[in-house]
N, CA, C and O atoms as CSV, one atom per row, in Angstrom:
chain,resi,resn,atom,element,x,y,z
A,1,MET,N,N,240.541,163.140,38.367
A,1,MET,CA,C,239.880,161.845,38.432
A,1,MET,C,C,239.759,161.272,37.013
A,1,MET,O,O,239.449,161.997,36.068
A,2,LEU,N,N,240.001,159.998,36.880
A,2,LEU,CA,C,239.861,159.330,35.582
A,2,LEU,C,C,238.391,159.151,35.251
A,2,LEU,O,O,237.573,158.871,36.127
A,3,ASN,N,N,238.073,159.313,34.007
A,3,ASN,CA,C,236.709,159.036,33.551
A,3,ASN,C,C,236.787,158.079,32.388
A,3,ASN,O,O,237.496,158.375,31.427
A,4,PRO,N,N,236.119,156.977,32.411
A,4,PRO,CA,C,235.363,156.498,33.551
A,4,PRO,C,C,236.299,155.979,34.634
A,4,PRO,O,O,237.431,155.585,34.354
A,5,THR,N,N,235.822,155.982,35.849
A,5,THR,CA,C,236.612,155.496,36.973
A,5,THR,C,C,236.840,153.990,36.821
A,5,THR,O,O,235.879,153.257,36.586
A,6,PRO,N,N,238.071,153.506,36.947
A,6,PRO,CA,C,238.322,152.068,36.839
A,6,PRO,C,C,237.686,151.332,38.025
A,6,PRO,O,O,237.342,151.959,39.026
A,7,PRO,N,N,237.531,150.020,37.918
A,7,PRO,CA,C,236.941,149.249,39.018
A,7,PRO,C,C,237.724,149.418,40.305
A,7,PRO,O,O,238.954,149.371,40.300
A,8,ALA,N,N,237.020,149.612,41.401
A,8,ALA,CA,C,237.661,149.772,42.698
A,8,ALA,C,C,238.242,148.434,43.140
A,8,ALA,O,O,237.638,147.385,42.917
A,9,PRO,N,N,239.426,148.475,43.772
A,9,PRO,CA,C,239.990,147.259,44.331
A,9,PRO,C,C,239.065,146.703,45.417
A,9,PRO,O,O,238.270,147.444,45.996
A,10,SER,N,N,239.166,145.405,45.690
A,10,SER,CA,C,238.300,144.799,46.688
A,10,SER,C,C,238.486,145.410,48.064
A,10,SER,O,O,237.564,145.403,48.879
A,11,SER,N,N,239.686,145.943,48.330
A,11,SER,CA,C,239.950,146.559,49.624
A,11,SER,C,C,239.703,148.064,49.617
A,11,SER,O,O,239.946,148.745,50.613
A,12,GLY,N,N,239.217,148.577,48.486
A,12,GLY,CA,C,238.997,150.020,48.342
A,12,GLY,C,C,240.283,150.721,47.920
A,12,GLY,O,O,241.346,150.107,47.823
A,13,TRP,N,N,240.159,152.011,47.675
A,13,TRP,CA,C,241.315,152.808,47.256
A,13,TRP,C,C,242.165,153.145,48.458
A,13,TRP,O,O,241.590,153.220,49.544
A,14,PRO,N,N,243.450,153.354,48.394
A,14,PRO,CA,C,244.271,153.394,47.177
A,14,PRO,C,C,244.663,151.990,46.702
A,14,PRO,O,O,244.567,151.004,47.433
A,15,SER,N,N,245.100,151.952,45.469
A,15,SER,CA,C,245.535,150.691,44.858
A,15,SER,C,C,247.011,150.816,44.511
A,15,SER,O,O,247.657,151.823,44.802
A,16,GLY,N,N,247.529,149.766,43.880
A,16,GLY,CA,C,248.880,149.837,43.320
A,16,GLY,C,C,248.840,150.618,42.019
A,16,GLY,O,O,247.765,150.890,41.483
A,17,TYR,N,N,250.006,150.977,41.514
A,17,TYR,CA,C,250.090,151.688,40.244
A,17,TYR,C,C,249.723,150.774,39.068
A,17,TYR,O,O,249.893,149.559,39.163
A,18,PRO,N,N,249.225,151.335,37.972
A,18,PRO,CA,C,248.898,150.505,36.811
A,18,PRO,C,C,250.146,149.894,36.175
A,18,PRO,O,O,251.192,150.538,36.090
A,19,VAL,N,N,250.023,148.653,35.736
A,19,VAL,CA,C,251.035,147.932,34.986
A,19,VAL,C,C,250.382,147.652,33.639
A,19,VAL,O,O,249.295,147.078,33.581
A,20,THR,N,N,251.044,148.058,32.549
A,20,THR,CA,C,250.387,148.035,31.232
A,20,THR,C,C,251.184,147.221,30.213
A,20,THR,O,O,252.413,147.268,30.175
A,21,LEU,N,N,250.454,146.482,29.398
A,21,LEU,CA,C,251.010,145.777,28.241
A,21,LEU,C,C,250.166,146.180,27.047
A,21,LEU,O,O,248.938,146.194,27.136
A,22,TYR,N,N,250.798,146.505,25.940
A,22,TYR,CA,C,250.078,146.804,24.711
A,22,TYR,C,C,250.409,145.740,23.683
A,22,TYR,O,O,251.581,145.444,23.446
A,23,GLY,N,N,249.379,145.161,23.069
A,23,GLY,CA,C,249.573,144.161,22.045
A,23,GLY,C,C,248.292,143.887,21.304
A,23,GLY,O,O,247.291,143.512,21.914
A,24,GLN,N,N,248.303,144.066,19.999
A,24,GLN,CA,C,247.080,143.848,19.215
A,24,GLN,C,C,246.793,142.379,19.026
A,24,GLN,O,O,247.702,141.576,18.814
A,25,GLY,N,N,245.517,142.032,19.107
A,25,GLY,CA,C,245.074,140.681,18.828
A,25,GLY,C,C,245.429,139.658,19.878
A,25,GLY,O,O,245.387,138.460,19.600
A,26,ILE,N,N,245.775,140.087,21.074
A,26,ILE,CA,C,246.145,139.154,22.136
A,26,ILE,C,C,244.906,138.829,22.981
A,26,ILE,O,O,244.207,139.726,23.453
A,27,THR,N,N,244.654,137.551,23.158
A,27,THR,CA,C,243.636,137.096,24.095
A,27,THR,C,C,244.373,136.566,25.301
A,27,THR,O,O,245.110,135.585,25.205
A,28,VAL,N,N,244.179,137.209,26.436
A,28,VAL,CA,C,244.917,136.857,27.647
A,28,VAL,C,C,244.183,135.772,28.415
A,28,VAL,O,O,242.971,135.857,28.619
A,29,SER,N,N,244.925,134.745,28.843
A,29,SER,CA,C,244.337,133.667,29.630
A,29,SER,C,C,244.743,133.712,31.100
A,29,SER,O,O,244.017,133.200,31.952
A,30,SER,N,N,245.899,134.318,31.412
A,30,SER,CA,C,246.301,134.472,32.810
A,30,SER,C,C,247.183,135.704,32.939
A,30,SER,O,O,247.878,136.096,32.001
A,31,HIS,N,N,247.137,136.313,34.140
A,31,HIS,CA,C,247.862,137.582,34.329
A,31,HIS,C,C,248.252,137.794,35.787
A,31,HIS,O,O,247.892,138.824,36.357
A,32,PRO,N,N,248.968,136.872,36.414
A,32,PRO,CA,C,249.381,137.060,37.806
A,32,PRO,C,C,250.468,138.139,37.961
A,32,PRO,O,O,251.295,138.359,37.076
A,33,ILE,N,N,250.424,138.784,39.101
A,33,ILE,CA,C,251.503,139.666,39.556
A,33,ILE,C,C,251.847,139.222,40.963
A,33,ILE,O,O,250.954,138.955,41.767
A,34,MET,N,N,253.144,139.140,41.271
A,34,MET,CA,C,253.554,138.639,42.575
A,34,MET,C,C,254.866,139.297,42.977
A,34,MET,O,O,255.570,139.863,42.141
A,35,VAL,N,N,255.184,139.219,44.255
A,35,VAL,CA,C,256.502,139.625,44.703
A,35,VAL,C,C,257.483,138.628,44.109
A,35,VAL,O,O,257.288,137.418,44.218
A,36,ASP,N,N,258.538,139.137,43.480
A,36,ASP,CA,C,259.516,138.246,42.842
A,36,ASP,C,C,260.090,137.279,43.862
A,36,ASP,O,O,260.428,137.675,44.977
A,37,GLY,N,N,260.202,136.013,43.483
A,37,GLY,CA,C,260.714,134.971,44.373
A,37,GLY,C,C,259.620,134.237,45.113
A,37,GLY,O,O,259.898,133.268,45.820
A,38,THR,N,N,258.359,134.684,44.964
A,38,THR,CA,C,257.247,133.991,45.565
A,38,THR,C,C,256.365,133.418,44.463
A,38,THR,O,O,256.558,133.724,43.286
A,39,THR,N,N,255.415,132.603,44.836
A,39,THR,CA,C,254.501,132.019,43.845
A,39,THR,C,C,253.043,132.393,44.098
A,39,THR,O,O,252.150,131.932,43.387
A,40,THR,N,N,252.803,133.222,45.101
A,40,THR,CA,C,251.429,133.610,45.434
A,40,THR,C,C,251.055,134.891,44.711
A,40,THR,O,O,251.628,135.946,44.986
A,41,PRO,N,N,250.094,134.815,43.784
A,41,PRO,CA,C,249.665,136.034,43.076
A,41,PRO,C,C,248.998,137.012,44.045
A,41,PRO,O,O,248.300,136.616,44.978
A,42,LEU,N,N,249.236,138.299,43.792
A,42,LEU,CA,C,248.594,139.346,44.578
A,42,LEU,C,C,247.205,139.620,44.002
A,42,LEU,O,O,246.998,139.523,42.792
A,43,ALA,N,N,246.263,139.959,44.868
A,43,ALA,CA,C,244.926,140.329,44.411
A,43,ALA,C,C,245.050,141.587,43.549
A,43,ALA,O,O,245.722,142.546,43.927
A,44,HIS,N,N,244.397,141.569,42.391
A,44,HIS,CA,C,244.493,142.714,41.494
A,44,HIS,C,C,243.259,142.820,40.616
A,44,HIS,O,O,242.442,141.904,40.525
A,45,GLN,N,N,243.159,143.966,39.980
A,45,GLN,CA,C,242.106,144.226,38.994
A,45,GLN,C,C,242.698,144.095,37.607
A,45,GLN,O,O,243.876,144.388,37.401
A,46,TRP,N,N,241.894,143.659,36.655
A,46,TRP,CA,C,242.361,143.428,35.276
A,46,TRP,C,C,241.430,144.178,34.325
A,46,TRP,O,O,240.210,144.026,34.390
A,47,LEU,N,N,242.008,144.978,33.452
A,47,LEU,CA,C,241.261,145.687,32.411
A,47,LEU,C,C,241.819,145.230,31.073
A,47,LEU,O,O,243.014,145.362,30.807
A,48,ASP,N,N,240.955,144.698,30.247
A,48,ASP,CA,C,241.379,144.116,28.968
A,48,ASP,C,C,240.839,144.938,27.818
A,48,ASP,O,O,239.831,144.570,27.215
A,49,GLY,N,N,241.490,146.045,27.505
A,49,GLY,CA,C,241.143,146.881,26.371
A,49,GLY,C,C,239.675,147.261,26.258
A,49,GLY,O,O,238.799,146.400,26.339
A,50,ASP,N,N,239.408,148.525,26.074
A,50,ASP,CA,C,238.062,149.008,25.852
A,50,ASP,C,C,238.142,150.314,25.088
A,50,ASP,O,O,239.225,150.706,24.652
A,51,SER,N,N,237.022,150.992,24.917
A,51,SER,CA,C,237.029,152.211,24.131
A,51,SER,C,C,237.833,153.325,24.774
A,51,SER,O,O,238.312,154.217,24.075
A,52,THR,N,N,237.994,153.295,26.101
A,52,THR,CA,C,238.764,154.311,26.793
A,52,THR,C,C,240.265,154.022,26.698
A,52,THR,O,O,241.058,154.923,26.425
A,53,LEU,N,N,240.651,152.757,26.925
A,53,LEU,CA,C,242.059,152.384,26.921
A,53,LEU,C,C,242.598,152.110,25.521
A,53,LEU,O,O,243.792,152.276,25.272
A,54,GLY,N,N,241.749,151.703,24.632
A,54,GLY,CA,C,242.172,151.230,23.318
A,54,GLY,C,C,242.159,149.713,23.345
A,54,GLY,O,O,242.424,149.101,24.380
A,55,SER,N,N,241.853,149.111,22.214
A,55,SER,CA,C,241.661,147.653,22.169
A,55,SER,C,C,242.936,146.862,22.431
A,55,SER,O,O,242.858,145.690,22.801
A,56,SER,N,N,244.109,147.470,22.250
A,56,SER,CA,C,245.349,146.721,22.452
A,56,SER,C,C,245.903,146.846,23.874
A,56,SER,O,O,246.910,146.213,24.189
A,57,ALA,N,N,245.271,147.647,24.739
A,57,ALA,CA,C,245.770,147.858,26.093
A,57,ALA,C,C,245.303,146.766,27.044
A,57,ALA,O,O,244.133,146.382,27.051
A,58,LYS,N,N,246.224,146.284,27.831
A,58,LYS,CA,C,245.952,145.329,28.911
A,58,LYS,C,C,246.533,145.969,30.169
A,58,LYS,O,O,247.720,146.295,30.199
A,59,VAL,N,N,245.720,146.155,31.203
A,59,VAL,CA,C,246.160,146.883,32.396
A,59,VAL,C,C,245.801,146.090,33.642
A,59,VAL,O,O,244.699,145.553,33.746
A,60,LEU,N,N,246.726,146.017,34.584
A,60,LEU,CA,C,246.394,145.462,35.892
A,60,LEU,C,C,246.917,146.409,36.953
A,60,LEU,O,O,247.892,147.127,36.732
A,61,TYR,N,N,246.269,146.407,38.100
A,61,TYR,CA,C,246.752,147.138,39.264
A,61,TYR,C,C,246.354,146.370,40.502
A,61,TYR,O,O,245.236,145.867,40.614
A,62,THR,N,N,247.290,146.290,41.429
A,62,THR,CA,C,247.065,145.509,42.655
A,62,THR,C,C,246.019,146.200,43.531
A,62,THR,O,O,245.883,147.423,43.522
A,63,ASP,N,N,245.300,145.397,44.272
A,63,ASP,CA,C,244.259,145.921,45.158
A,63,ASP,C,C,244.854,146.804,46.251
A,63,ASP,O,O,244.217,147.768,46.674
A,64,ALA,N,N,246.043,146.498,46.706
A,64,ALA,CA,C,246.710,147.280,47.751
A,64,ALA,C,C,247.917,147.998,47.156
A,64,ALA,O,O,248.488,147.519,46.176
A,65,PRO,N,N,248.313,149.114,47.713
A,65,PRO,CA,C,249.518,149.793,47.218
A,65,PRO,C,C,250.728,148.846,47.248
A,65,PRO,O,O,250.822,147.953,48.089
A,66,LEU,N,N,251.643,149.073,46.306
A,66,LEU,CA,C,252.859,148.277,46.238
A,66,LEU,C,C,253.813,148.705,47.349
A,66,LEU,O,O,253.821,149.866,47.759
A,67,SER,N,N,254.612,147.761,47.831
A,67,SER,CA,C,255.600,148.061,48.875
A,67,SER,C,C,256.812,148.733,48.259
A,67,SER,O,O,257.167,148.454,47.114
A,68,ALA,N,N,257.450,149.616,49.014
A,68,ALA,CA,C,258.661,150.306,48.561
A,68,ALA,C,C,259.826,149.332,48.486
A,68,ALA,O,O,259.869,148.348,49.224
A,69,ASN,N,N,260.767,149.608,47.597
A,69,ASN,CA,C,262.011,148.833,47.468
A,69,ASN,C,C,261.753,147.343,47.318
A,69,ASN,O,O,262.411,146.521,47.955
A,70,THR,N,N,260.796,147.004,46.476
A,70,THR,CA,C,260.402,145.604,46.287
A,70,THR,C,C,260.402,145.269,44.809
A,70,THR,O,O,259.994,146.086,43.984
A,71,THR,N,N,260.858,144.066,44.467
A,71,THR,CA,C,260.826,143.594,43.090
A,71,THR,C,C,259.564,142.778,42.883
A,71,THR,O,O,259.270,141.856,43.644
A,72,TYR,N,N,258.819,143.133,41.837
A,72,TYR,CA,C,257.587,142.425,41.479
A,72,TYR,C,C,257.772,141.733,40.145
A,72,TYR,O,O,258.530,142.209,39.300
A,73,ARG,N,N,257.086,140.610,39.943
A,73,ARG,CA,C,257.110,139.852,38.691
A,73,ARG,C,C,255.710,139.818,38.112
A,73,ARG,O,O,254.745,139.532,38.822
A,74,VAL,N,N,255.596,140.110,36.821
A,74,VAL,CA,C,254.330,140.054,36.088
A,74,VAL,C,C,254.463,138.988,35.025
A,74,VAL,O,O,255.467,138.942,34.315
A,75,ILE,N,N,253.465,138.132,34.903
A,75,ILE,CA,C,253.451,137.087,33.872
A,75,ILE,C,C,252.095,137.162,33.171
A,75,ILE,O,O,251.046,137.044,33.804
A,76,ILE,N,N,252.138,137.360,31.857
A,76,ILE,CA,C,250.914,137.415,31.071
A,76,ILE,C,C,251.005,136.372,29.972
A,76,ILE,O,O,251.903,136.417,29.131
A,77,ASP,N,N,250.059,135.423,29.985
A,77,ASP,CA,C,250.007,134.375,28.997
A,77,ASP,C,C,248.706,134.479,28.205
A,77,ASP,O,O,247.684,134.940,28.712
A,78,GLY,N,N,248.771,134.046,26.964
A,78,GLY,CA,C,247.564,134.053,26.135
A,78,GLY,C,C,247.875,133.539,24.751
A,78,GLY,O,O,248.804,132.758,24.542
A,79,THR,N,N,247.062,134.005,23.800
A,79,THR,CA,C,247.239,133.616,22.415
A,79,THR,C,C,247.139,134.845,21.500
A,79,THR,O,O,246.494,135.839,21.837
A,80,ALA,N,N,247.775,134.753,20.371
A,80,ALA,CA,C,247.705,135.783,19.316
A,80,ALA,C,C,247.883,135.063,17.998
A,80,ALA,O,O,248.851,134.325,17.814
A,81,ALA,N,N,246.967,135.269,17.092
A,81,ALA,CA,C,247.022,134.598,15.783
A,81,ALA,C,C,247.189,133.092,15.958
A,81,ALA,O,O,247.995,132.468,15.267
A,82,SER,N,N,246.437,132.515,16.871
A,82,SER,CA,C,246.422,131.087,17.145
A,82,SER,C,C,247.737,130.527,17.688
A,82,SER,O,O,247.918,129.310,17.723
A,83,ALA,N,N,248.637,131.379,18.101
A,83,ALA,CA,C,249.898,130.926,18.686
A,83,ALA,C,C,249.964,131.377,20.152
A,83,ALA,O,O,249.396,132.407,20.514
A,84,SER,N,N,250.648,130.611,20.975
A,84,SER,CA,C,250.811,130.975,22.368
A,84,SER,C,C,251.745,132.182,22.485
A,84,SER,O,O,252.721,132.306,21.745
A,85,VAL,N,N,251.424,133.057,23.421
A,85,VAL,CA,C,252.315,134.180,23.724
A,85,VAL,C,C,252.564,134.201,25.224
A,85,VAL,O,O,251.694,133.844,26.019
A,86,HIS,N,N,253.758,134.622,25.595
A,86,HIS,CA,C,254.175,134.661,26.994
A,86,HIS,C,C,254.997,135.925,27.213
A,86,HIS,O,O,256.010,136.145,26.549
A,87,PHE,N,N,254.551,136.745,28.144
A,87,PHE,CA,C,255.268,137.960,28.511
A,87,PHE,C,C,255.586,137.862,29.989
A,87,PHE,O,O,254.710,137.561,30.800
A,88,GLU,N,N,256.828,138.112,30.338
A,88,GLU,CA,C,257.230,138.030,31.742
A,88,GLU,C,C,258.305,139.081,31.996
A,88,GLU,O,O,259.281,139.179,31.252
A,89,TRP,N,N,258.116,139.860,33.049
A,89,TRP,CA,C,259.102,140.867,33.387
A,89,TRP,C,C,259.016,141.204,34.867
A,89,TRP,O,O,258.033,140.892,35.538
A,90,THR,N,N,260.073,141.852,35.363
A,90,THR,CA,C,260.113,142.316,36.738
A,90,THR,C,C,260.295,143.838,36.730
A,90,THR,O,O,260.762,144.423,35.753
A,91,PHE,N,N,259.914,144.454,37.842
A,91,PHE,CA,C,260.187,145.857,38.051
A,91,PHE,C,C,260.401,146.064,39.538
A,91,PHE,O,O,259.927,145.280,40.361
A,92,ILE,N,N,261.109,147.111,39.870
A,92,ILE,CA,C,261.432,147.428,41.275
A,92,ILE,C,C,260.789,148.754,41.612
A,92,ILE,O,O,260.916,149.728,40.870
A,93,THR,N,N,260.093,148.784,42.746
A,93,THR,CA,C,259.509,150.022,43.205
A,93,THR,C,C,260.582,150.870,43.871
A,93,THR,O,O,261.598,150.355,44.337
A,94,GLY,N,N,260.346,152.168,43.908
A,94,GLY,CA,C,261.290,153.088,44.524
A,94,GLY,C,C,261.117,153.147,46.036
A,94,GLY,O,O,260.317,152.409,46.610
A,95,SER,N,N,261.861,154.017,46.660
A,95,SER,CA,C,261.807,154.135,48.109
A,95,SER,C,C,260.734,155.100,48.589
A,95,SER,O,O,260.410,155.128,49.776
A,96,GLY,N,N,260.180,155.889,47.678
A,96,GLY,CA,C,259.174,156.881,48.072
A,96,GLY,C,C,257.762,156.374,47.935
A,96,GLY,O,O,257.527,155.213,47.603
A,97,SER,N,N,256.827,157.261,48.196
A,97,SER,CA,C,255.419,156.873,48.135
A,97,SER,C,C,254.764,157.384,46.866
A,97,SER,O,O,253.549,157.247,46.723
A,98,THR,N,N,255.506,157.964,45.944
A,98,THR,CA,C,254.955,158.455,44.682
A,98,THR,C,C,255.781,157.875,43.546
A,98,THR,O,O,256.878,157.372,43.792
A,99,PRO,N,N,255.288,157.927,42.289
A,99,PRO,CA,C,256.007,157.334,41.176
A,99,PRO,C,C,257.467,157.848,41.102
A,99,PRO,O,O,257.741,159.027,41.324
A,100,GLY,N,N,258.345,156.959,40.795
A,100,GLY,CA,C,259.750,157.308,40.643
A,100,GLY,C,C,260.492,157.415,41.978
A,100,GLY,O,O,261.668,157.779,42.005
A,101,GLY,N,N,259.826,157.105,43.064
A,101,GLY,CA,C,260.467,157.135,44.349
A,101,GLY,C,C,260.634,158.519,44.946
A,101,GLY,O,O,261.374,158.683,45.916
A,102,ARG,N,N,259.962,159.519,44.391
A,102,ARG,CA,C,260.055,160.856,44.919
A,102,ARG,C,C,259.007,161.104,45.997
A,102,ARG,O,O,257.852,160.701,45.861
A,103,ARG,N,N,259.418,161.757,47.047
A,103,ARG,CA,C,258.461,162.126,48.101
A,103,ARG,C,C,257.982,163.525,47.889
A,103,ARG,O,O,258.725,164.384,47.414
A,104,ARG,N,N,256.735,163.763,48.241
A,104,ARG,CA,C,256.173,165.114,48.125
A,104,ARG,C,C,256.601,165.936,49.309
A,104,ARG,O,O,256.791,165.428,50.414
A,105,GLY,N,N,256.753,167.254,49.050
A,105,GLY,CA,C,256.979,168.173,50.167
A,105,GLY,C,C,258.377,168.572,50.394
A,105,GLY,O,O,258.659,169.342,51.312
């Protein structure tokens, strides 16, 4: 178990896997995650650096587990040193129910 325990998703556990961005001095103004090709953000929790994560860590995790074989898009906007910053990337989940698409057993 993680200590301290991160905020529980609105639907309770389990949640999606953590998605992490590291960047010093970034103030984040928006952080949607969505299925790629859609415009509706998924409900998620946001952790913006603390003594446990480190001040440069930005972490989000969806309230519900991620679907297998699905492409997700993350967009993080904000400012750093008074300039706008924009981070955008996609990732694809595996076919299994554990990280890397491997099944237990």
